[in-house]
C-alpha positions in Angstrom: -18.9 -14.6 4.2 -19.1 -13.4 0.7 -16.0 -12.6 -1.4 -16.8 -8.9 -1.2 -16.9 -8.9 2.6 -13.7 -11.0 2.6 -12.0 -8.4 0.4 -13.2 -5.7 2.8 -11.7 -7.4 5.8 -8.5 -8.1 4.0 -8.0 -4.5 2.9 -8.7 -3.2 6.4 -6.1 -5.7 7.8 -3.7 -4.5 5.1 -4.3 -0.9 6.2 -3.4 -1.8 9.8 -0.3 -3.6 8.8 0.9 -0.8 6.6 0.3 1.7 9.4 2.4 -0.4 11.7 5.0 -0.6 9.0 5.2 3.2 8.9 5.7 3.3 12.7 8.7 0.9 12.4 10.1 2.8 9.5 10.0 6.1 11.4 11.7 4.4 14.4 14.5 3.1 12.2 15.9 6.7 11.9 17.6 8.4 9.0 18.5 5.6 6.5 18.5 5.6 2.6 15.1 4.8 1.1 16.4 1.9 -0.8 17.5 0.2 2.4 14.1 0.6 3.9 12.5 -0.7 0.7 14.9 -3.8 0.6 14.1 -4.8 4.2 10.4 -4.2 3.5 10.3 -6.7 0.6 13.0 -9.1 1.8 10.9 -10.4 4.7 7.8 -10.6 2.5 9.9 -12.7 0.0 10.9 -15.1 2.7 7.4 -15.5 4.1 6.0 -16.1 0.6 8.6 -18.7 -0.1 7.9 -20.5 3.2 4.1 -20.5 2.4 4.7 -21.8 -1.1 6.8 -24.7 0.2 4.7 -25.5 3.4 1.4 -25.4 1.6 2.9 -27.0 -1.5 1.4 -24.2 -3.6 2.3 -24.8 -7.2 4.5 -22.0 -8.6 2.4 -21.4 -11.6 2.1 -17.9 -13.3 0.4 -19.0 -16.6 1.5 -18.4 -20.2 -0.5 -15.3 -20.7 0.2 -13.8 -17.2 4.0 -12.9 -17.5 3.4 -9.3 -18.7 0.8 -8.6 -15.9 3.1 -10.1 -13.3 6.1 -8.0 -14.6 3.9 -4.9 -14.4 2.7 -5.8 -10.9 6.4 -6.2 -9.8 7.9 -3.3 -11.6 5.3 -0.7 -10.8 5.0 -2.0 -7.2 8.7 -1.4 -6.8 8.5 2.1 -8.4 5.6 2.9 -6.1 7.5 2.0 -3.0 10.7 3.8 -4.0 8.7 7.0 -5.0 6.8 6.9 -1.7 9.9 6.6 0.5 11.5 9.4 -1.6 8.6 11.6 -1.0 8.6 10.9 2.7 12.3 11.8 2.8 12.0 15.1 0.9 8.4 16.4 1.7 6.3 17.1 4.7 5.1 13.8 6.0 1.5 14.9 5.6 2.1 15.8 2.0 3.7 12.5 1.2 0.9 10.6 3.0 -1.8 12.5 1.1 -0.1 11.8 -2.3 0.3 8.1 -1.4 -3.4 7.8 -0.6 -4.1 8.6 -4.3 -3.4 4.9 -5.1 -7.0 3.7 -4.6 -8.3 6.4 -6.9 -5.7 5.4 -9.6 -6.7 1.8 -9.1 -10.3 2.4 -10.0 -9.2 4.5 -13.0 -6.9 1.8 -14.3 -9.5 -0.8 -13.6 -11.8 1.0 -16.1 -9.4 0.6 -18.9 -7.6 -2.7 -18.1 -10.4 -4.8 -16.4 -13.4 -3.0 -18.0 -14.9 -2.5 -14.5 -17.1 0.5 -14.7 -17.7 2.0 -11.3 -21.2 3.2 -10.2 -21.9 6.8 -9.4 -22.2 6.1 -5.6 -18.9 4.3 -5.6 -17.1 7.2 -7.2 -18.9 9.5 -4.8 -17.8 7.5 -1.8 -14.3 7.4 -3.0 -14.2 11.2 -3.4 -15.8 11.5 0.0 -13.1 9.4 1.6 -10.4 11.6 -0.2 -11.9 14.8 1.3 -11.8 13.1 4.7 -8.2 12.2 4.1 -7.5 15.9 3.4 -9.0 16.8 6.8 -6.8 14.3 8.5 -3.4 14.9 6.9 -4.0 18.7 6.2 -1.5 18.9 3.4 0.0 22.4 3.1 2.1 21.7 0.2 4.6 24.1 1.7 7.6 22.3 0.2 9.1 23.7 -3.0 10.7 20.3 -3.9 9.0 19.7 -7.3 10.9 16.5 -7.7 9.5 15.2 -4.3 5.9 16.2 -5.3 6.2 14.4 -8.7 7.6 11.4 -6.9 4.7 11.3 -4.5 2.2 11.5 -7.4 4.0 8.9 -9.4 4.2 6.7 -6.3 0.4 6.8 -5.9 -0.1 6.1 -9.6 2.3 3.2 -9.8 0.8 1.6 -6.7 -2.7 2.0 -8.2 -1.5 0.3 -11.4 0.2 -2.5 -9.4 -3.0 -3.2 -7.4 -4.9 -3.3 -10.7 -2.5 -6.0 -12.0 -3.1 -7.9 -8.7 -6.8 -8.0 -9.4 -6.2 -9.1 -13.0 -3.8 -11.9 -12.0 -6.2 -13.1 -9.2 -9.1 -13.2 -11.6 -6.9 -15.5 -13.8 -6.3 -17.9 -11.0 -2.7 -16.9 -10.0 -2.3 -17.7 -6.3 -1.6 -14.8 -3.8 1.7 -16.2 -2.4 3.0 -16.6 -6.0 2.2 -12.9 -6.7 3.8 -11.7 -3.4 6.9 -13.8 -3.9 7.5 -12.6 -7.6 6.9 -8.9 -6.5 9.2 -9.1 -3.4 11.9 -11.1 -5.2 11.9 -8.6 -8.1 12.0 -5.6 -5.8 14.9 -7.0 -3.8 16.9 -7.7 -6.9 16.1 -4.2 -8.2 17.2 -2.4 -5.0 20.2 -4.5 -3.9 22.6 -2.9 -6.5 21.4 0.6 -5.3 22.2 -0.4 -1.6 25.7 -1.6 -2.6 26.3 1.5 -4.7 25.1 4.0 -2.1 26.2 2.2 1.1 27.4 4.5 3.7 27.6 3.4 7.4 26.5 0.1 9.0 23.1 0.0 10.8 22.8 -0.4 14.5 21.2 -3.3 16.1 18.1 -1.3 17.0 17.8 -0.1 13.4 18.1 -3.7 12.1 15.3 -4.8 14.5 13.0 -2.0 13.6 13.5 -2.6 9.9 12.8 -6.4 10.4 9.6 -5.3 12.2 8.8 -3.1 9.3 9.4 -6.0 7.0 7.1 -8.3 9.0 4.3 -5.7 9.1 4.8 -5.1 5.3 4.5 -8.8 4.7 1.2 -8.9 6.5 0.0 -5.9 4.6 1.1 -7.3 1.3 -0.5 -10.6 1.8 -3.7 -9.0 3.0 -4.0 -6.5 0.1 -3.1 -9.2 -2.4 -5.9 -11.3 -1.1 -8.4 -8.3 -1.0 -8.0 -7.5 -4.7 -8.3 -11.1 -5.6 -11.6 -11.3 -3.7 -13.2 -8.1 -5.0 -12.6 -5.4 -7.6 -11.1 -2.1 -6.6 -14.3 -0.1 -7.2 -16.0 -1.9 -4.4 -13.4 -2.1 -1.7 -10.6 0.4 -2.4 -12.4 3.1 -0.2 -11.6 1.0 2.9 -7.9 1.5 2.4 -8.3 4.9 3.9 -8.7 3.3 7.3 -4.8 3.4 7.3 -5.1 7.1 8.1 -7.1 6.2 11.3 -4.8 3.4 12.3 -1.7 5.7 11.7 -3.2 8.4 13.9 -3.9 6.1 16.7 -0.5 4.5 16.6 1.1 7.9 16.4 -0.6 8.9 19.7 0.4 5.7 21.4 4.0 5.5 20.3 4.9 9.2 19.8 2.3 11.1 21.8 0.9 12.8 18.8 -2.6 14.2 19.5 -4.9 14.9 16.5 -6.8 18.1 16.3 -10.4 18.7 15.5 -9.8 18.6 11.7 -8.5 15.1 12.0 -11.6 14.0 13.9 -13.8 15.5 11.2 -11.8 13.5 8.7 -12.4 10.3 10.7 -16.2 10.9 10.6 -16.1 11.5 6.8 -13.9 8.5 6.0 -16.0 6.1 8.3 -19.2 7.6 6.7 -17.9 6.8 3.2 -17.1 3.3 4.3 -20.5 2.8 5.8 -22.3 4.1 2.8 -20.3 1.9 0.4 -20.9 -1.2 2.6 -24.7 -0.6 2.9 -24.9 0.1 -1.0 -23.0 -3.0 -1.8 -25.1 -5.2 0.5 -28.2 -4.0 -1.4 
């Protein structure tokens, strides 16, 4: 299997894991965003540490990679916090739509940072997937919370920049578990003081279990997306990240009995069509 196809498989696996993470986060109930973020990254940090020790992966960042690694960790953490803030203060559909701007920002940042110029059909497929995403989530932007809207946009932008840093670090030989461990450790250290400062009531046993499940799913998604952007550039595979909308809708029906309407099915066709076009073009 070529590196490009490996990247596609990894990013689809990442989309599945992150959709499962959202299911667990919703099941955890009304908890502060910083607590959800901490659990999301704490489990990933433990997994990364185990893999580093078990596989004897050398913890090497490289002399010229400290700034990109810091940017990956910092903007990744900001992206998570902004996304959870948007989910807590906006319509879920609105927050989901804004979060799905991250692949677009990843391509934009790749142009300036990695000098990777996308082809016309790649830009077209990405815009096509974005239109399909609009059909699926049907954002009404009914909320008047301007801060929440700004947080959603900033979250997508920060995530796109973080994924661009992953691509840069991977192209320089930094191992995936090292990237995940640094990001997760930084995020836990950044959110822990906020948890202590805004701590209210203890979590129930079920909430702890669901957040641990969210952390496990997030760890799978984090490792998968890190591997994806080390295998291939954003301009070639980021469109497949939109499959998360499909996974989320299926899981929403299975766990919460949510039935998609006709507009959602139109969105599925548009997103899958963009993915197929991108795949065929890349194979040529």
